[in-house]
C-alpha positions as CSV (number, residue, x, y, z in Angstrom):
1,X,-50.8,-48.3,29.6
2,X,-47.3,-49.9,29.0
3,X,-45.6,-51.4,32.2
4,X,-41.8,-50.0,33.4
5,X,-40.4,-51.2,36.1
6,X,-36.8,-50.3,35.4
7,X,-35.3,-51.3,39.2
8,X,-33.2,-54.2,39.7
9,X,-29.9,-55.2,41.8
10,X,-26.7,-55.9,40.3
11,X,-25.3,-59.4,41.3
12,X,-22.1,-60.9,40.4
13,X,-20.5,-62.8,37.9
14,X,-18.3,-65.7,39.7
15,X,-16.5,-66.4,37.2
16,X,-15.4,-63.1,36.0
17,X,-15.4,-62.0,39.0
18,X,-17.2,-58.7,37.9
19,X,-21.0,-57.7,39.0
20,X,-23.6,-56.9,35.8
21,X,-27.2,-55.6,35.9
22,X,-30.3,-56.2,33.7
23,X,-33.4,-53.8,33.8
24,X,-36.5,-53.1,32.2
25,X,-36.1,-50.2,29.5
26,X,-39.5,-49.7,28.5
27,X,-41.2,-51.1,25.1
28,X,-39.9,-51.5,21.7
29,X,-41.6,-50.2,19.3
30,X,-43.6,-53.5,18.2
31,X,-44.5,-53.0,21.7
32,X,-42.4,-55.7,23.0
33,X,-40.2,-55.2,26.1
34,X,-36.6,-54.7,26.7
35,X,-34.0,-55.2,28.0
36,X,-30.6,-52.8,29.1
37,X,-27.9,-55.1,30.3
38,X,-24.7,-53.8,31.5
39,X,-21.7,-55.7,33.0
40,X,-18.2,-55.8,33.7
41,X,-18.5,-53.1,36.7
42,X,-15.8,-54.1,39.4
43,X,-17.5,-53.5,42.1
44,X,-21.4,-53.6,43.6
45,X,-20.9,-50.1,44.1
46,X,-19.8,-48.9,40.9
47,X,-22.7,-51.1,39.0
48,X,-25.5,-49.4,41.2
49,X,-24.4,-46.3,40.4
50,X,-24.6,-47.2,36.4
51,X,-27.8,-48.6,37.5
52,X,-29.4,-45.9,38.9
53,X,-28.2,-43.4,36.0
54,X,-29.7,-45.3,33.3
55,X,-33.0,-46.5,36.0
56,X,-33.4,-42.1,36.0
57,X,-32.8,-42.2,31.9
58,X,-35.8,-44.9,31.2
59,X,-38.5,-42.9,33.5
60,X,-37.7,-39.3,31.7
61,X,-37.6,-41.1,28.2
62,X,-33.7,-39.6,27.9
63,X,-32.6,-42.9,27.2
64,X,-30.7,-43.8,24.2
65,X,-30.2,-47.2,23.2
66,X,-26.3,-48.6,22.5
67,X,-25.3,-48.8,19.0
68,X,-22.2,-49.3,17.0
69,X,-22.7,-47.1,14.7
70,X,-19.5,-45.1,13.4
71,X,-19.4,-41.4,12.8
72,X,-18.7,-42.4,9.3
73,X,-21.9,-44.9,9.0
74,X,-23.8,-42.1,10.3
75,X,-22.7,-39.3,8.2
76,X,-23.1,-41.5,5.2
77,X,-26.7,-42.0,5.8
78,X,-27.3,-38.4,6.8
79,X,-25.4,-37.2,3.3
80,X,-27.4,-40.0,1.5
81,X,-31.2,-39.2,3.3
82,X,-31.6,-36.5,5.2
83,X,-29.6,-33.5,3.9
84,X,-31.1,-33.6,0.4
85,X,-34.4,-32.4,1.9
86,X,-33.3,-29.7,3.7
87,X,-30.6,-27.7,1.5
88,X,-29.9,-26.9,-2.4
89,X,-28.1,-29.6,-4.3
90,X,-24.7,-27.1,-4.6
91,X,-25.0,-26.8,-0.5
92,X,-25.5,-30.7,-0.3
93,X,-22.3,-31.6,-2.8
94,X,-19.8,-28.6,-0.6
95,X,-21.5,-30.6,2.8
96,X,-20.5,-34.2,1.5
97,X,-17.3,-33.4,-0.1
98,X,-16.1,-31.5,3.0
99,X,-17.3,-34.9,5.6
100,X,-16.1,-37.4,3.5
101,X,-12.2,-35.5,2.4
102,X,-12.2,-34.1,5.9
103,X,-14.2,-36.0,9.1
104,X,-14.8,-39.3,7.2
105,X,-11.4,-40.4,6.4
106,X,-9.9,-38.7,10.0
107,X,-12.7,-40.1,12.8
108,X,-15.0,-42.1,10.8
109,X,-14.2,-45.2,12.7
110,X,-15.3,-43.6,16.1
111,X,-18.2,-45.1,17.6
112,X,-20.9,-42.6,16.8
113,X,-22.0,-42.2,20.7
114,X,-18.3,-42.8,21.9
115,X,-18.1,-39.1,20.2
116,X,-16.5,-36.2,22.3
117,X,-15.4,-32.5,22.4
118,X,-11.5,-33.6,22.6
119,X,-11.7,-35.9,19.5
120,X,-13.6,-33.0,17.8
121,X,-10.7,-30.4,18.9
122,X,-8.4,-32.8,18.1
123,X,-10.2,-32.9,14.6
124,X,-9.6,-29.5,14.1
125,X,-6.8,-28.9,15.2
126,X,-4.9,-32.0,12.8
127,X,-7.2,-29.8,10.0
128,X,-5.7,-26.9,11.0
129,X,-1.7,-28.2,10.3
130,X,0.1,-29.1,7.0
131,X,-0.6,-31.7,5.2
132,X,-4.2,-31.2,5.6
133,X,-4.6,-29.1,2.3
134,X,-4.6,-31.1,-0.2
135,X,-4.3,-28.2,-2.7
136,X,-1.3,-26.8,-0.8
137,X,-0.3,-29.9,1.3
138,X,3.0,-27.5,2.9
139,X,-0.7,-25.9,4.4
140,X,-3.3,-26.5,6.6
141,X,-6.5,-25.7,5.9
142,X,-7.8,-21.9,7.5
143,X,-9.3,-21.3,10.3
144,X,-12.9,-20.3,8.5
145,X,-12.8,-23.6,6.7
146,X,-12.3,-25.6,9.2
147,X,-15.0,-23.4,11.2
148,X,-17.1,-24.6,8.4
149,X,-16.5,-28.0,9.0
150,X,-17.4,-27.5,12.6
151,X,-20.8,-25.5,11.4
152,X,-21.5,-29.0,9.3
153,X,-20.7,-31.2,11.8
154,X,-22.9,-29.6,14.3
155,X,-25.9,-29.6,11.8
156,X,-25.2,-33.7,11.5
157,X,-25.2,-34.5,14.6
158,X,-28.2,-31.9,16.3
159,X,-30.0,-34.6,13.6
160,X,-28.6,-37.1,15.2
161,X,-30.1,-36.3,18.7
162,X,-33.4,-35.3,17.5
163,X,-33.6,-38.4,15.3
164,X,-32.8,-40.1,19.0
165,X,-29.6,-41.8,18.3
166,X,-27.6,-39.0,20.4
167,X,-28.4,-37.6,23.5
168,X,-26.3,-34.5,23.3
169,X,-24.6,-33.1,20.7
170,X,-21.0,-33.8,21.6
171,X,-19.9,-30.6,19.0
172,X,-21.6,-28.5,21.7
173,X,-18.5,-29.7,23.8
174,X,-15.9,-28.8,21.0
175,X,-14.1,-25.6,20.6
176,X,-13.6,-24.8,16.6
177,X,-11.7,-22.2,15.9
178,X,-12.6,-18.5,17.1
179,X,-16.1,-16.9,15.6
180,X,-13.7,-13.9,15.7
181,X,-10.7,-15.2,14.1
182,X,-12.6,-16.3,11.6
183,X,-15.2,-13.2,11.0
184,X,-13.4,-11.3,9.3
185,X,-14.2,-11.5,5.5
186,X,-13.3,-8.5,4.2
187,X,-9.2,-9.4,3.6
188,X,-10.1,-12.1,1.3
189,X,-12.8,-9.0,-1.0
190,X,-10.5,-8.8,-4.3
191,X,-11.9,-5.4,-6.0
192,X,-10.8,-3.1,-9.2
193,X,-10.5,0.8,-8.2
194,X,-13.1,2.6,-10.3
195,X,-10.3,4.0,-12.9
196,X,-9.4,-0.2,-13.1
197,X,-13.1,-1.1,-13.7
198,X,-13.4,2.0,-15.9
199,X,-10.3,0.7,-18.3
200,X,-11.6,-2.9,-18.5
201,X,-15.2,-1.4,-19.5
202,X,-13.9,0.9,-22.0
203,X,-11.5,-2.3,-23.1
204,X,-14.1,-4.8,-23.5
205,X,-16.5,-2.0,-25.5
206,X,-14.1,-1.0,-27.4
207,X,-13.0,-4.6,-28.4
208,X,-16.1,-5.8,-29.8
209,X,-16.3,-7.8,-26.3
210,X,-19.9,-10.1,-26.8
211,X,-19.8,-10.4,-23.5
212,X,-19.8,-6.7,-22.5
213,X,-23.2,-6.2,-21.8
214,X,-22.9,-9.1,-18.6
215,X,-19.5,-7.4,-17.2
216,X,-21.5,-4.0,-17.7
217,X,-24.5,-5.8,-16.0
218,X,-22.8,-6.7,-13.2
219,X,-20.2,-4.2,-12.7
220,X,-23.5,-2.1,-11.8
221,X,-25.5,-3.9,-10.1
222,X,-23.4,-5.8,-7.8
223,X,-25.7,-8.9,-9.1
224,X,-24.5,-12.7,-8.4
225,X,-22.7,-14.5,-11.6
226,X,-25.9,-17.1,-11.5
227,X,-27.8,-14.4,-11.3
228,X,-26.7,-12.2,-14.3
229,X,-26.2,-15.3,-16.7
230,X,-29.7,-16.9,-15.6
231,X,-31.5,-13.7,-16.4
232,X,-33.8,-14.0,-19.1
233,X,-35.4,-11.3,-21.3
234,X,-38.9,-11.7,-19.5
235,X,-37.1,-10.3,-16.3
236,X,-35.8,-7.3,-18.7
237,X,-38.0,-3.7,-18.7
238,X,-36.1,-1.9,-21.2
239,X,-38.7,0.6,-21.4
240,X,-38.6,1.1,-17.8
241,X,-34.9,0.6,-17.1
242,X,-35.4,-2.1,-14.4
243,X,-34.9,-6.0,-14.2
244,X,-36.0,-8.9,-11.7
245,X,-34.4,-11.8,-10.6
246,X,-36.2,-14.4,-9.9
247,X,-33.6,-17.3,-10.7
248,X,-29.8,-18.5,-10.4
249,X,-28.0,-20.8,-12.4
250,X,-25.7,-22.8,-9.7
251,X,-23.4,-25.5,-10.7
252,X,-22.4,-28.7,-8.9
253,X,-19.5,-30.7,-9.9
254,X,-19.9,-28.7,-13.7
255,X,-23.5,-29.2,-13.9
256,X,-25.7,-26.5,-14.6
257,X,-29.1,-26.5,-12.6
258,X,-31.8,-23.7,-12.0
259,X,-32.6,-22.6,-8.8
260,X,-33.9,-19.9,-6.8
261,X,-31.0,-17.1,-5.3
262,X,-29.4,-18.1,-2.8
263,X,-31.7,-16.5,0.6
264,X,-35.0,-15.2,0.2
265,X,-34.2,-11.4,0.1
266,X,-31.9,-12.7,-3.9
267,X,-35.6,-12.4,-5.3
268,X,-35.9,-9.0,-6.1
269,X,-35.8,-5.9,-8.7
270,X,-32.8,-3.6,-9.2
271,X,-33.1,-0.4,-10.8
272,X,-30.9,0.5,-13.9
273,X,-28.4,3.2,-14.8
274,X,-29.1,4.9,-18.2
275,X,-25.8,2.9,-19.9
276,X,-26.3,-0.4,-18.9
277,X,-30.0,0.0,-20.5
278,X,-28.4,0.8,-23.5
279,X,-25.9,-1.7,-23.2
280,X,-29.1,-4.2,-23.0
281,X,-30.2,-2.7,-26.2
282,X,-27.4,-2.8,-28.1
283,X,-26.9,-6.4,-26.8
284,X,-30.4,-7.6,-27.9
285,X,-30.3,-5.6,-31.4
286,X,-26.6,-7.8,-31.9
287,X,-28.9,-10.9,-31.1
288,X,-31.8,-10.2,-33.1
289,X,-29.0,-9.8,-36.0
290,X,-27.7,-13.1,-35.4
291,X,-30.6,-14.5,-35.3
292,X,-32.3,-13.5,-37.9
293,X,-29.1,-15.1,-39.9
294,X,-30.0,-18.5,-38.5
295,X,-33.3,-18.1,-39.5
296,X,-35.2,-17.6,-36.4
297,X,-37.4,-14.6,-34.8
298,X,-36.4,-11.7,-31.9
299,X,-35.6,-12.8,-28.9
300,X,-38.3,-14.9,-26.5
301,X,-39.1,-13.8,-22.9
302,X,-37.6,-17.2,-21.8
303,X,-34.8,-17.0,-23.8
304,X,-31.3,-16.2,-22.1
305,X,-30.1,-12.8,-22.0
306,X,-26.5,-13.7,-22.7
307,X,-25.5,-17.1,-24.6
308,X,-26.3,-18.7,-27.5
309,X,-28.3,-17.0,-30.1
310,X,-30.4,-19.2,-29.7
311,X,-31.6,-18.2,-26.4
312,X,-29.7,-21.3,-24.3
313,X,-27.4,-20.1,-21.4
314,X,-23.9,-19.4,-21.2
315,X,-22.6,-21.6,-18.6
316,X,-21.5,-19.9,-15.2
317,X,-18.3,-21.7,-15.2
318,X,-17.5,-20.3,-18.7
319,X,-18.3,-17.0,-18.5
320,X,-15.9,-17.2,-14.8
321,X,-12.7,-18.5,-17.8
322,X,-14.1,-15.3,-20.5
323,X,-13.9,-12.8,-17.6
324,X,-10.3,-14.0,-16.2
325,X,-9.0,-13.8,-19.9
326,X,-9.8,-10.6,-20.7
327,X,-8.9,-9.6,-17.6
328,X,-5.4,-10.9,-18.0
329,X,-5.1,-9.5,-21.4
330,X,-6.0,-5.7,-20.5
331,X,-3.4,-6.3,-17.2
332,X,-5.5,-5.9,-14.7
333,X,-5.6,-8.1,-11.4
334,X,-7.0,-11.4,-11.3
335,X,-10.2,-10.6,-9.0
336,X,-12.5,-13.1,-11.0
337,X,-15.9,-12.5,-11.9
338,X,-17.5,-12.4,-8.5
339,X,-14.8,-9.6,-7.7
340,X,-17.4,-7.3,-10.3
341,X,-19.5,-7.8,-7.6
342,X,-17.5,-6.8,-4.4
343,X,-16.2,-3.6,-6.4
344,X,-19.7,-2.5,-7.3
345,X,-20.6,-2.7,-3.8
346,X,-17.5,-1.2,-2.4
347,X,-17.7,2.5,-4.2
348,X,-21.1,2.1,-4.0
349,X,-20.5,2.0,0.0
350,X,-17.5,4.7,-0.5
351,X,-19.8,7.1,-2.7
352,X,-22.2,7.2,0.6
353,X,-24.9,5.1,-0.9
354,X,-26.6,3.9,2.5
355,X,-26.0,0.1,3.4
356,X,-29.6,-1.4,3.4
357,X,-30.0,-0.1,0.1
358,X,-26.9,-2.2,-1.2
359,X,-28.2,-5.0,1.0
360,X,-31.4,-5.2,-0.7
361,X,-29.4,-4.7,-4.8
362,X,-26.7,-7.7,-3.9
363,X,-29.6,-9.6,-1.9
364,X,-27.8,-10.2,1.0
365,X,-30.3,-11.9,4.1
366,X,-29.5,-8.8,6.5
367,X,-27.8,-5.7,6.6
368,X,-25.2,-7.6,8.9
369,X,-23.8,-9.7,6.1
370,X,-23.2,-6.7,4.1
371,X,-21.9,-5.0,7.1
372,X,-19.7,-7.9,8.1
373,X,-18.7,-8.5,4.2
374,X,-17.4,-4.7,3.4
375,X,-16.3,-3.7,7.1
376,X,-12.7,-2.3,5.1
377,X,-15.4,0.2,3.4
378,X,-17.4,1.1,6.5
379,X,-14.5,1.1,9.2
380,X,-13.5,3.2,6.6
381,X,-16.4,5.7,6.7
382,X,-16.4,6.5,10.1
383,X,-14.1,9.8,10.9
384,X,-16.4,10.9,8.1
385,X,-19.5,10.3,9.5
386,X,-18.1,11.8,12.5
387,X,-16.8,15.4,10.3
388,X,-20.0,15.5,8.4
389,X,-22.4,15.3,11.5
390,X,-20.0,17.8,13.7
391,X,-20.6,20.5,11.2
392,X,-24.3,20.4,11.5
393,X,-24.5,22.0,14.1
394,X,-20.4,23.8,14.3
395,X,-19.8,25.0,10.9
396,X,-17.3,27.3,12.2
397,X,-13.6,25.6,12.0
398,X,-11.9,24.8,14.9
399,X,-10.1,27.4,17.1
400,X,-6.6,26.9,17.9
């Protein structure tokens, strides 16, 4: 049983004229005794107060040894060792970019154990100021991006507490941009109208666009880009009119990786409409013809549905560039290929499809996510719902 006697009396340094103390800090990991020293107190009273605080922390096992580690030192260590074990590589890449660009370059020299709420608040305020956005130097970062930086920092510093490096999380004491100010994501959702989508698909189909099946697939299912280009023939049942999503192609610094869907709910089966099935049947027939010319047999279950004739995948970034070029050629507003997913969800909700069905087809983790992203649609459905329900029990028109 280890002995612990943290009591001591402050002593006065005759040369400096200040007070100091040394207390027993318990055992080290290798079984040796360690001492905690503090000096430089102007009065005996102030030394006693700090001695009592430290003694209590040692007795309750809440004392954290002082360290010279800086915020930059810790974050680099966290990014290299802890983070890769807990998140996907694409997420780790995003975390590294944000921490190095927005945090380490600005407050990396601050002692980790001296990091506090006001320091983080100053950081967040600086990031909102012009000059913080390297893509647009005359602007600061968006409130949503600064909130994201705070979220990453909170996680990193939480691990520091869990590992015994910090006593408490400094990010708990900070005031990042308000959640209410950043939660409205629907203003960033770019979509086409039903007429614009129909025009795009007609032009693509009539123009012998070899990627027509891909555009039709995303537009009719709401699949993510990585899920669509990661689809293999073994995932598609043309006879039943269904497909199963079990993987996605993600991009980290332009390098493609095969990963699980973005969320647990992302692994899902989706029913296909008849015209989408027909487009996939035509696409497969085209593939068979191309492969015959190459002297190879029909597509194998492991071959990618879209991509090169030999069954290899289409790079997700190449898919985005192709889509943007075609949309511009057809005179349509820029929405990005992800805008096809948003367009499907928006049209589905406006057509009266239950949000729960929309959530499941999109692969969102919860219906709350769906309703938050597409609040611009669901808010507009409120009046219609009121009138529909009222008509059930009061079908007669109102009396003037």
